[in-house]
Structure formats: C-alpha cells, structure tokens
mmJSON file of the N, C-alpha and C atoms, coordinates in Angstrom:
{"data_MODEL":{"atom_site":{
"group_PDB":["ATOM","ATOM","ATOM","ATOM","ATOM","ATOM","ATOM","ATOM","ATOM","ATOM","ATOM","ATOM","ATOM","ATOM","ATOM","ATOM","ATOM","ATOM","ATOM","ATOM","ATOM","ATOM","ATOM","ATOM","ATOM","ATOM","ATOM","ATOM","ATOM","ATOM","ATOM","ATOM","ATOM","ATOM","ATOM","ATOM","ATOM","ATOM","ATOM","ATOM","ATOM","ATOM","ATOM","ATOM","ATOM","ATOM","ATOM","ATOM","ATOM","ATOM","ATOM","ATOM","ATOM","ATOM","ATOM","ATOM","ATOM","ATOM","ATOM","ATOM","ATOM","ATOM","ATOM","ATOM","ATOM","ATOM","ATOM","ATOM","ATOM","ATOM","ATOM","ATOM","ATOM","ATOM","ATOM","ATOM","ATOM","ATOM","ATOM","ATOM","ATOM","ATOM","ATOM","ATOM","ATOM","ATOM","ATOM","ATOM","ATOM","ATOM","ATOM","ATOM","ATOM","ATOM","ATOM","ATOM","ATOM","ATOM","ATOM","ATOM","ATOM","ATOM","ATOM","ATOM","ATOM","ATOM","ATOM","ATOM","ATOM","ATOM","ATOM","ATOM","ATOM","ATOM","ATOM","ATOM","ATOM","ATOM","ATOM","ATOM","ATOM","ATOM","ATOM","ATOM","ATOM","ATOM","ATOM","ATOM","ATOM","ATOM","ATOM","ATOM","ATOM","ATOM","ATOM","ATOM","ATOM","ATOM","ATOM","ATOM","ATOM","ATOM","ATOM","ATOM","ATOM","ATOM","ATOM","ATOM","ATOM","ATOM","ATOM","ATOM","ATOM","ATOM","ATOM","ATOM","ATOM","ATOM","ATOM","ATOM","ATOM","ATOM","ATOM","ATOM","ATOM","ATOM","ATOM","ATOM","ATOM","ATOM","ATOM","ATOM","ATOM","ATOM","ATOM","ATOM","ATOM"],
"id":[1,2,3,4,5,6,7,8,9,10,11,12,13,14,15,16,17,18,19,20,21,22,23,24,25,26,27,28,29,30,31,32,33,34,35,36,37,38,39,40,41,42,43,44,45,46,47,48,49,50,51,52,53,54,55,56,57,58,59,60,61,62,63,64,65,66,67,68,69,70,71,72,73,74,75,76,77,78,79,80,81,82,83,84,85,86,87,88,89,90,91,92,93,94,95,96,97,98,99,100,101,102,103,104,105,106,107,108,109,110,111,112,113,114,115,116,117,118,119,120,121,122,123,124,125,126,127,128,129,130,131,132,133,134,135,136,137,138,139,140,141,142,143,144,145,146,147,148,149,150,151,152,153,154,155,156,157,158,159,160,161,162,163,164,165,166,167,168,169,170,171,172,173,174,175,176,177],
"type_symbol":["N","C","C","N","C","C","N","C","C","N","C","C","N","C","C","N","C","C","N","C","C","N","C","C","N","C","C","N","C","C","N","C","C","N","C","C","N","C","C","N","C","C","N","C","C","N","C","C","N","C","C","N","C","C","N","C","C","N","C","C","N","C","C","N","C","C","N","C","C","N","C","C","N","C","C","N","C","C","N","C","C","N","C","C","N","C","C","N","C","C","N","C","C","N","C","C","N","C","C","N","C","C","N","C","C","N","C","C","N","C","C","N","C","C","N","C","C","N","C","C","N","C","C","N","C","C","N","C","C","N","C","C","N","C","C","N","C","C","N","C","C","N","C","C","N","C","C","N","C","C","N","C","C","N","C","C","N","C","C","N","C","C","N","C","C","N","C","C","N","C","C","N","C","C","N","C","C"],
"label_atom_id":["N","CA","C","N","CA","C","N","CA","C","N","CA","C","N","CA","C","N","CA","C","N","CA","C","N","CA","C","N","CA","C","N","CA","C","N","CA","C","N","CA","C","N","CA","C","N","CA","C","N","CA","C","N","CA","C","N","CA","C","N","CA","C","N","CA","C","N","CA","C","N","CA","C","N","CA","C","N","CA","C","N","CA","C","N","CA","C","N","CA","C","N","CA","C","N","CA","C","N","CA","C","N","CA","C","N","CA","C","N","CA","C","N","CA","C","N","CA","C","N","CA","C","N","CA","C","N","CA","C","N","CA","C","N","CA","C","N","CA","C","N","CA","C","N","CA","C","N","CA","C","N","CA","C","N","CA","C","N","CA","C","N","CA","C","N","CA","C","N","CA","C","N","CA","C","N","CA","C","N","CA","C","N","CA","C","N","CA","C","N","CA","C","N","CA","C","N","CA","C","N","CA","C","N","CA","C"],
"label_alt_id":[null,null,null,null,null,null,null,null,null,null,null,null,null,null,null,null,null,null,null,null,null,null,null,null,null,null,null,null,null,null,null,null,null,null,null,null,null,null,null,null,null,null,null,null,null,null,null,null,null,null,null,null,null,null,null,null,null,null,null,null,null,null,null,null,null,null,null,null,null,null,null,null,null,null,null,null,null,null,null,null,null,null,null,null,null,null,null,null,null,null,null,null,null,null,null,null,null,null,null,null,null,null,null,null,null,null,null,null,null,null,null,null,null,null,null,null,null,null,null,null,null,null,null,null,null,null,null,null,null,null,null,null,null,null,null,null,null,null,null,null,null,null,null,null,null,null,null,null,null,null,null,null,null,null,null,null,null,null,null,null,null,null,null,null,null,null,null,null,null,null,null,null,null,null,null,null,null],
"label_comp_id":["MET","MET","MET","THR","THR","THR","ASP","ASP","ASP","LYS","LYS","LYS","PRO","PRO","PRO","ALA","ALA","ALA","ALA","ALA","ALA","VAL","VAL","VAL","CYS","CYS","CYS","ALA","ALA","ALA","ALA","ALA","ALA","CYS","CYS","CYS","ASN","ASN","ASN","ALA","ALA","ALA","ASN","ASN","ASN","LEU","LEU","LEU","TYR","TYR","TYR","GLU","GLU","GLU","GLY","GLY","GLY","ARG","ARG","ARG","SER","SER","SER","ALA","ALA","ALA","ILE","ILE","ILE","TYR","TYR","TYR","ASP","ASP","ASP","SER","SER","SER","LEU","LEU","LEU","PHE","PHE","PHE","GLU","GLU","GLU","VAL","VAL","VAL","TYR","TYR","TYR","ALA","ALA","ALA","CYS","CYS","CYS","GLY","GLY","GLY","PRO","PRO","PRO","SER","SER","SER","CYS","CYS","CYS","TRP","TRP","TRP","SER","SER","SER","GLU","GLU","GLU","TRP","TRP","TRP","TYR","TYR","TYR","ALA","ALA","ALA","ASP","ASP","ASP","ASN","ASN","ASN","GLU","GLU","GLU","ALA","ALA","ALA","GLU","GLU","GLU","TYR","TYR","TYR","LYS","LYS","LYS","ARG","ARG","ARG","LYS","LYS","LYS","TRP","TRP","TRP","THR","THR","THR","GLU","GLU","GLU","ALA","ALA","ALA","VAL","VAL","VAL","ASP","ASP","ASP","LEU","LEU","LEU"],
"label_asym_id":["A","A","A","A","A","A","A","A","A","A","A","A","A","A","A","A","A","A","A","A","A","A","A","A","A","A","A","A","A","A","A","A","A","A","A","A","A","A","A","A","A","A","A","A","A","A","A","A","A","A","A","A","A","A","A","A","A","A","A","A","A","A","A","A","A","A","A","A","A","A","A","A","A","A","A","A","A","A","A","A","A","A","A","A","A","A","A","A","A","A","A","A","A","A","A","A","A","A","A","A","A","A","A","A","A","A","A","A","A","A","A","A","A","A","A","A","A","A","A","A","A","A","A","A","A","A","A","A","A","A","A","A","A","A","A","A","A","A","A","A","A","A","A","A","A","A","A","A","A","A","A","A","A","A","A","A","A","A","A","A","A","A","A","A","A","A","A","A","A","A","A","A","A","A","A","A","A"],
"label_entity_id":["1","1","1","1","1","1","1","1","1","1","1","1","1","1","1","1","1","1","1","1","1","1","1","1","1","1","1","1","1","1","1","1","1","1","1","1","1","1","1","1","1","1","1","1","1","1","1","1","1","1","1","1","1","1","1","1","1","1","1","1","1","1","1","1","1","1","1","1","1","1","1","1","1","1","1","1","1","1","1","1","1","1","1","1","1","1","1","1","1","1","1","1","1","1","1","1","1","1","1","1","1","1","1","1","1","1","1","1","1","1","1","1","1","1","1","1","1","1","1","1","1","1","1","1","1","1","1","1","1","1","1","1","1","1","1","1","1","1","1","1","1","1","1","1","1","1","1","1","1","1","1","1","1","1","1","1","1","1","1","1","1","1","1","1","1","1","1","1","1","1","1","1","1","1","1","1","1"],
"label_seq_id":[1,1,1,2,2,2,3,3,3,4,4,4,5,5,5,6,6,6,7,7,7,8,8,8,9,9,9,10,10,10,11,11,11,12,12,12,13,13,13,14,14,14,15,15,15,16,16,16,17,17,17,18,18,18,19,19,19,20,20,20,21,21,21,22,22,22,23,23,23,24,24,24,25,25,25,26,26,26,27,27,27,28,28,28,29,29,29,30,30,30,31,31,31,32,32,32,33,33,33,34,34,34,35,35,35,36,36,36,37,37,37,38,38,38,39,39,39,40,40,40,41,41,41,42,42,42,43,43,43,44,44,44,45,45,45,46,46,46,47,47,47,48,48,48,49,49,49,50,50,50,51,51,51,52,52,52,53,53,53,54,54,54,55,55,55,56,56,56,57,57,57,58,58,58,59,59,59],
"pdbx_PDB_ins_code":[null,null,null,null,null,null,null,null,null,null,null,null,null,null,null,null,null,null,null,null,null,null,null,null,null,null,null,null,null,null,null,null,null,null,null,null,null,null,null,null,null,null,null,null,null,null,null,null,null,null,null,null,null,null,null,null,null,null,null,null,null,null,null,null,null,null,null,null,null,null,null,null,null,null,null,null,null,null,null,null,null,null,null,null,null,null,null,null,null,null,null,null,null,null,null,null,null,null,null,null,null,null,null,null,null,null,null,null,null,null,null,null,null,null,null,null,null,null,null,null,null,null,null,null,null,null,null,null,null,null,null,null,null,null,null,null,null,null,null,null,null,null,null,null,null,null,null,null,null,null,null,null,null,null,null,null,null,null,null,null,null,null,null,null,null,null,null,null,null,null,null,null,null,null,null,null,null],
"Cartn_x":[-13.406,-13.499,-12.765,-12.424,-11.429,-11.359,-10.483,-9.944,-10.162,-10.756,-10.82,-9.541,-9.612,-8.184,-8.111,-7.283,-6.816,-7.032,-6.622,-6.214,-6.149,-5.86,-6.175,-4.763,-3.702,-2.634,-3.015,-2.771,-3.178,-2.624,-1.52,-0.654,-1.281,-1.607,-1.253,-2.77,-3.42,-4.888,-4.634,-3.475,-3.447,-4.083,-4.534,-5.031,-4.133,-4.288,-3.312,-3.615,-3.343,-3.852,-3.319,-4.301,-3.659,-1.831,-1.096,0.191,1.279,1.352,2.279,2.697,3.826,3.525,3.275,3.136,2.818,3.194,3.414,4.024,2.284,1.97,1.032,0.842,0.631,0.685,-0.731,-0.265,-1.052,-1.346,-0.975,-1.551,-2.598,-2.787,-3.808,-4.482,-4.003,-4.394,-4.63,-3.277,-3.679,-2.122,-2.516,-1.495,-0.719,0.636,1.161,1.866,2.36,2.536,4.357,4.714,6.493,6.585,8.134,8.581,7.918,8.332,8.1,6.827,5.889,4.74,4.25,4.833,4.922,5.043,6.485,6.844,6.034,5.516,4.751,3.687,3.079,1.892,2.299,3.23,3.711,3.702,4.632,5.012,3.831,2.657,1.164,0.666,1.028,0.334,0.89,2.19,3.392,3.0,2.306,1.346,0.562,0.086,-0.862,-0.387,0.528,1.54,1.645,2.636,3.171,1.733,1.194,-0.513,-0.467,-0.561,-1.111,0.0,1.556,2.415,3.602,3.615,4.312,3.192,4.252,3.09,4.426,3.952,5.128,5.047,6.042,6.219,7.321,6.736,7.554,8.891,9.965,10.49,11.112],
"Cartn_y":[-17.713,-16.655,-15.752,-14.578,-14.127,-13.982,-14.026,-14.071,-13.308,-13.139,-11.857,-11.253,-10.177,-10.102,-9.894,-10.539,-10.684,-9.075,-8.134,-7.017,-6.082,-4.537,-3.694,-2.64,-2.092,-1.97,-0.135,0.452,1.096,2.666,2.483,3.836,3.933,2.998,2.829,2.065,1.149,1.444,-0.557,-0.877,-1.855,-3.65,-4.065,-5.583,-6.432,-6.902,-8.3,-9.219,-10.192,-11.665,-12.611,-13.706,-14.143,-15.323,-15.91,-16.102,-15.22,-13.828,-12.965,-12.533,-11.845,-10.959,-10.333,-9.173,-7.62,-7.299,-5.985,-5.357,-5.252,-4.923,-5.091,-4.4,-3.32,-2.33,-2.767,-3.306,-3.736,-2.779,-1.744,-0.377,0.195,0.592,1.123,0.085,-1.585,-2.396,-2.212,-1.75,-1.387,-2.779,-2.852,-3.508,-2.385,-3.083,-2.225,-3.407,-2.902,-3.647,-3.676,-2.86,-3.111,-2.149,-2.012,-1.003,0.264,0.564,1.741,2.345,1.275,1.884,2.429,1.505,1.818,2.536,3.233,4.148,5.983,5.372,6.58,6.691,5.321,5.46,5.988,5.938,6.244,7.662,8.076,9.735,10.565,10.113,10.731,10.596,10.077,9.371,9.559,10.095,10.093,10.972,11.714,12.772,11.953,10.918,10.119,9.066,8.133,7.521,8.01,9.277,9.981,10.559,10.54,11.012,9.808,9.008,6.973,6.822,7.062,6.06,7.008,8.26,9.522,9.799,10.127,11.001,11.636,12.869,13.244,12.722,12.577,12.037,13.045,12.58,13.53,12.401,12.848,11.631,12.122],
"Cartn_z":[-19.266,-18.687,-17.793,-17.146,-17.173,-15.478,-15.101,-13.296,-12.959,-11.389,-10.692,-10.029,-9.843,-9.265,-7.853,-7.328,-5.384,-5.178,-6.005,-4.816,-6.341,-5.975,-6.475,-5.969,-7.279,-6.493,-6.297,-4.74,-3.989,-5.118,-5.794,-6.372,-7.713,-8.818,-9.989,-10.732,-10.207,-9.793,-10.699,-11.041,-11.17,-10.854,-12.037,-10.95,-10.537,-9.133,-9.094,-8.559,-9.44,-9.852,-8.595,-8.532,-7.67,-8.544,-7.607,-7.86,-8.439,-8.353,-8.48,-7.035,-6.994,-4.953,-5.78,-4.439,-4.5,-2.587,-2.848,-1.342,-0.562,0.764,1.626,2.504,2.609,3.834,5.002,6.02,6.753,7.797,7.61,8.421,8.309,6.725,5.828,4.671,5.22,4.241,2.825,2.192,0.689,-0.212,-1.46,-1.942,-2.886,-3.094,-4.108,-4.938,-6.358,-7.742,-6.809,-6.433,-6.025,-5.288,-5.36,-4.422,-4.895,-6.187,-7.017,-6.608,-6.994,-6.434,-5.493,-3.717,-2.743,-2.095,-2.876,-2.724,-3.109,-4.62,-4.867,-3.706,-3.678,-2.766,-0.967,-0.66,0.361,0.556,-0.13,-0.311,-0.608,-1.08,-1.107,0.433,1.343,2.366,3.513,3.665,4.612,5.583,5.843,6.702,7.801,7.114,7.577,8.18,7.94,8.174,10.1,9.347,10.8,12.156,11.613,12.284,13.532,13.084,13.129,14.131,13.393,14.453,14.821,15.174,16.093,16.968,17.972,19.57,19.805,20.716,21.49,23.415,23.713,24.729,25.716,26.891,28.02,28.752,28.744,28.75,30.204],
"occupancy":[1.0,1.0,1.0,1.0,1.0,1.0,1.0,1.0,1.0,1.0,1.0,1.0,1.0,1.0,1.0,1.0,1.0,1.0,1.0,1.0,1.0,1.0,1.0,1.0,1.0,1.0,1.0,1.0,1.0,1.0,1.0,1.0,1.0,1.0,1.0,1.0,1.0,1.0,1.0,1.0,1.0,1.0,1.0,1.0,1.0,1.0,1.0,1.0,1.0,1.0,1.0,1.0,1.0,1.0,1.0,1.0,1.0,1.0,1.0,1.0,1.0,1.0,1.0,1.0,1.0,1.0,1.0,1.0,1.0,1.0,1.0,1.0,1.0,1.0,1.0,1.0,1.0,1.0,1.0,1.0,1.0,1.0,1.0,1.0,1.0,1.0,1.0,1.0,1.0,1.0,1.0,1.0,1.0,1.0,1.0,1.0,1.0,1.0,1.0,1.0,1.0,1.0,1.0,1.0,1.0,1.0,1.0,1.0,1.0,1.0,1.0,1.0,1.0,1.0,1.0,1.0,1.0,1.0,1.0,1.0,1.0,1.0,1.0,1.0,1.0,1.0,1.0,1.0,1.0,1.0,1.0,1.0,1.0,1.0,1.0,1.0,1.0,1.0,1.0,1.0,1.0,1.0,1.0,1.0,1.0,1.0,1.0,1.0,1.0,1.0,1.0,1.0,1.0,1.0,1.0,1.0,1.0,1.0,1.0,1.0,1.0,1.0,1.0,1.0,1.0,1.0,1.0,1.0,1.0,1.0,1.0,1.0,1.0,1.0,1.0,1.0,1.0],
"B_iso_or_equiv":[0.0,0.0,0.0,0.0,0.0,0.0,0.0,0.0,0.0,0.0,0.0,0.0,0.0,0.0,0.0,0.0,0.0,0.0,0.0,0.0,0.0,0.0,0.0,0.0,0.0,0.0,0.0,0.0,0.0,0.0,0.0,0.0,0.0,0.0,0.0,0.0,0.0,0.0,0.0,0.0,0.0,0.0,0.0,0.0,0.0,0.0,0.0,0.0,0.0,0.0,0.0,0.0,0.0,0.0,0.0,0.0,0.0,0.0,0.0,0.0,0.0,0.0,0.0,0.0,0.0,0.0,0.0,0.0,0.0,0.0,0.0,0.0,0.0,0.0,0.0,0.0,0.0,0.0,0.0,0.0,0.0,0.0,0.0,0.0,0.0,0.0,0.0,0.0,0.0,0.0,0.0,0.0,0.0,0.0,0.0,0.0,0.0,0.0,0.0,0.0,0.0,0.0,0.0,0.0,0.0,0.0,0.0,0.0,0.0,0.0,0.0,0.0,0.0,0.0,0.0,0.0,0.0,0.0,0.0,0.0,0.0,0.0,0.0,0.0,0.0,0.0,0.0,0.0,0.0,0.0,0.0,0.0,0.0,0.0,0.0,0.0,0.0,0.0,0.0,0.0,0.0,0.0,0.0,0.0,0.0,0.0,0.0,0.0,0.0,0.0,0.0,0.0,0.0,0.0,0.0,0.0,0.0,0.0,0.0,0.0,0.0,0.0,0.0,0.0,0.0,0.0,0.0,0.0,0.0,0.0,0.0,0.0,0.0,0.0,0.0,0.0,0.0],
"pdbx_formal_charge":[null,null,null,null,null,null,null,null,null,null,null,null,null,null,null,null,null,null,null,null,null,null,null,null,null,null,null,null,null,null,null,null,null,null,null,null,null,null,null,null,null,null,null,null,null,null,null,null,null,null,null,null,null,null,null,null,null,null,null,null,null,null,null,null,null,null,null,null,null,null,null,null,null,null,null,null,null,null,null,null,null,null,null,null,null,null,null,null,null,null,null,null,null,null,null,null,null,null,null,null,null,null,null,null,null,null,null,null,null,null,null,null,null,null,null,null,null,null,null,null,null,null,null,null,null,null,null,null,null,null,null,null,null,null,null,null,null,null,null,null,null,null,null,null,null,null,null,null,null,null,null,null,null,null,null,null,null,null,null,null,null,null,null,null,null,null,null,null,null,null,null,null,null,null,null,null,null],
"auth_seq_id":[1,1,1,2,2,2,3,3,3,4,4,4,5,5,5,6,6,6,7,7,7,8,8,8,9,9,9,10,10,10,11,11,11,12,12,12,13,13,13,14,14,14,15,15,15,16,16,16,17,17,17,18,18,18,19,19,19,20,20,20,21,21,21,22,22,22,23,23,23,24,24,24,25,25,25,26,26,26,27,27,27,28,28,28,29,29,29,30,30,30,31,31,31,32,32,32,33,33,33,34,34,34,35,35,35,36,36,36,37,37,37,38,38,38,39,39,39,40,40,40,41,41,41,42,42,42,43,43,43,44,44,44,45,45,45,46,46,46,47,47,47,48,48,48,49,49,49,50,50,50,51,51,51,52,52,52,53,53,53,54,54,54,55,55,55,56,56,56,57,57,57,58,58,58,59,59,59],
"auth_comp_id":["MET","MET","MET","THR","THR","THR","ASP","ASP","ASP","LYS","LYS","LYS","PRO","PRO","PRO","ALA","ALA","ALA","ALA","ALA","ALA","VAL","VAL","VAL","CYS","CYS","CYS","ALA","ALA","ALA","ALA","ALA","ALA","CYS","CYS","CYS","ASN","ASN","ASN","ALA","ALA","ALA","ASN","ASN","ASN","LEU","LEU","LEU","TYR","TYR","TYR","GLU","GLU","GLU","GLY","GLY","GLY","ARG","ARG","ARG","SER","SER","SER","ALA","ALA","ALA","ILE","ILE","ILE","TYR","TYR","TYR","ASP","ASP","ASP","SER","SER","SER","LEU","LEU","LEU","PHE","PHE","PHE","GLU","GLU","GLU","VAL","VAL","VAL","TYR","TYR","TYR","ALA","ALA","ALA","CYS","CYS","CYS","GLY","GLY","GLY","PRO","PRO","PRO","SER","SER","SER","CYS","CYS","CYS","TRP","TRP","TRP","SER","SER","SER","GLU","GLU","GLU","TRP","TRP","TRP","TYR","TYR","TYR","ALA","ALA","ALA","ASP","ASP","ASP","ASN","ASN","ASN","GLU","GLU","GLU","ALA","ALA","ALA","GLU","GLU","GLU","TYR","TYR","TYR","LYS","LYS","LYS","ARG","ARG","ARG","LYS","LYS","LYS","TRP","TRP","TRP","THR","THR","THR","GLU","GLU","GLU","ALA","ALA","ALA","VAL","VAL","VAL","ASP","ASP","ASP","LEU","LEU","LEU"],
"auth_asym_id":["A","A","A","A","A","A","A","A","A","A","A","A","A","A","A","A","A","A","A","A","A","A","A","A","A","A","A","A","A","A","A","A","A","A","A","A","A","A","A","A","A","A","A","A","A","A","A","A","A","A","A","A","A","A","A","A","A","A","A","A","A","A","A","A","A","A","A","A","A","A","A","A","A","A","A","A","A","A","A","A","A","A","A","A","A","A","A","A","A","A","A","A","A","A","A","A","A","A","A","A","A","A","A","A","A","A","A","A","A","A","A","A","A","A","A","A","A","A","A","A","A","A","A","A","A","A","A","A","A","A","A","A","A","A","A","A","A","A","A","A","A","A","A","A","A","A","A","A","A","A","A","A","A","A","A","A","A","A","A","A","A","A","A","A","A","A","A","A","A","A","A","A","A","A","A","A","A"],
"auth_atom_id":["N","CA","C","N","CA","C","N","CA","C","N","CA","C","N","CA","C","N","CA","C","N","CA","C","N","CA","C","N","CA","C","N","CA","C","N","CA","C","N","CA","C","N","CA","C","N","CA","C","N","CA","C","N","CA","C","N","CA","C","N","CA","C","N","CA","C","N","CA","C","N","CA","C","N","CA","C","N","CA","C","N","CA","C","N","CA","C","N","CA","C","N","CA","C","N","CA","C","N","CA","C","N","CA","C","N","CA","C","N","CA","C","N","CA","C","N","CA","C","N","CA","C","N","CA","C","N","CA","C","N","CA","C","N","CA","C","N","CA","C","N","CA","C","N","CA","C","N","CA","C","N","CA","C","N","CA","C","N","CA","C","N","CA","C","N","CA","C","N","CA","C","N","CA","C","N","CA","C","N","CA","C","N","CA","C","N","CA","C","N","CA","C","N","CA","C","N","CA","C","N","CA","C","N","CA","C"],
"pdbx_PDB_model_num":[1,1,1,1,1,1,1,1,1,1,1,1,1,1,1,1,1,1,1,1,1,1,1,1,1,1,1,1,1,1,1,1,1,1,1,1,1,1,1,1,1,1,1,1,1,1,1,1,1,1,1,1,1,1,1,1,1,1,1,1,1,1,1,1,1,1,1,1,1,1,1,1,1,1,1,1,1,1,1,1,1,1,1,1,1,1,1,1,1,1,1,1,1,1,1,1,1,1,1,1,1,1,1,1,1,1,1,1,1,1,1,1,1,1,1,1,1,1,1,1,1,1,1,1,1,1,1,1,1,1,1,1,1,1,1,1,1,1,1,1,1,1,1,1,1,1,1,1,1,1,1,1,1,1,1,1,1,1,1,1,1,1,1,1,1,1,1,1,1,1,1,1,1,1,1,1,1]
}}}
C-alpha cells in the first residue's frame, strides 16, 4: 500500500510525507520542501504578501 502524502510543496509540487520536515506558511497555508523551495515560491508571490501585510499609515 502506498502512503498518502500529508502535503504538497507549493514550489515544486513534490509530495511531502509524514515524518519529514517542511516549511509551513500560515498566511497562505502552503508547504515547501525547504528554504530554497520556499524562497522560490515567495519570489513568485511577493506582491500578494505585500498586499496582505503592508498598508499606508498616517503618523
């Protein structure tokens, strides 16, 4: 019987199985294999991050 993946890497679409480590992004609820895949995914989604996490304010 084949184990079902617990998650899928958002950058390279690799199956991530229980018992291994991964990076979880709680803002977008995505997983990445490791720092290089997360950096790749973030680079493609940086504008969305800025839209959700930054705002203009009057001081």
